[in-house]
C-alpha positions as CSV (number, residue, x, y, z in Angstrom):
1,M,4.7,78.1,66.3
2,A,4.5,74.3,66.8
3,K,3.2,72.1,64.0
4,K,-0.1,70.4,65.0
5,N,-0.4,66.6,64.7
6,T,-2.8,65.6,62.0
7,I,-4.3,62.4,60.7
8,R,-5.7,61.5,57.3
9,V,-9.0,59.7,57.3
10,R,-10.3,57.9,54.2
11,Q,-13.8,56.5,53.8
12,V,-13.6,53.0,52.4
13,K,-17.1,51.7,53.1
14,S,-20.5,53.3,52.6
15,G,-22.7,54.4,55.6
16,I,-25.8,52.9,53.9
17,G,-27.3,50.3,56.2
18,Y,-25.7,51.6,59.4
19,S,-27.4,53.6,62.1
20,K,-28.1,57.3,61.9
21,D,-25.5,58.2,64.5
22,Q,-22.8,56.5,62.5
23,K,-23.8,58.3,59.4
24,A,-23.8,61.6,61.4
25,T,-20.3,60.8,62.6
26,L,-19.1,60.4,59.0
27,V,-20.6,63.9,58.2
28,G,-19.2,65.3,61.4
29,L,-15.7,64.2,60.2
30,G,-16.3,65.9,56.9
31,L,-16.7,62.7,54.8
32,R,-19.3,62.8,52.1
33,R,-18.2,60.4,49.4
34,M,-16.5,57.0,49.2
35,H,-12.6,57.2,49.0
36,Q,-12.7,60.9,50.1
37,V,-9.7,61.8,52.3
38,V,-9.9,64.5,55.0
39,E,-7.0,65.8,57.1
40,L,-8.0,66.4,60.7
41,E,-6.3,67.5,63.8
42,D,-5.3,64.6,66.0
43,T,-7.4,65.2,69.2
44,P,-9.1,62.8,71.6
45,S,-12.5,63.9,70.3
46,V,-11.6,63.1,66.7
47,R,-10.0,59.8,67.7
48,G,-13.2,58.9,69.5
49,M,-15.3,59.7,66.4
50,V,-12.9,57.6,64.2
51,N,-13.0,54.7,66.7
52,K,-16.8,54.7,66.5
53,I,-16.8,54.2,62.7
54,N,-13.5,52.3,62.4
55,H,-15.2,49.7,60.2
56,L,-16.1,52.4,57.6
57,V,-12.7,54.3,57.5
58,V,-9.0,53.9,57.3
59,V,-6.6,56.1,59.2
60,E,-3.3,57.2,57.8
61,S,-0.8,59.4,59.5
62,A,-0.2,62.7,57.8
63,E,3.4,63.6,57.5
């Protein structure tokens, strides 16, 4: 079984003051708190969500 590529996403800025769809994107990625890290599968849909809120998160490669 092949290992799936994953990325680690860390929330570094609050969603307060941003639009509802950006807050919903944070929740959709599983981020609830500042400095929380989630490990997600590296798919085009996840990359698109991260790109939408790239000013609120930092992406790290999970190795």
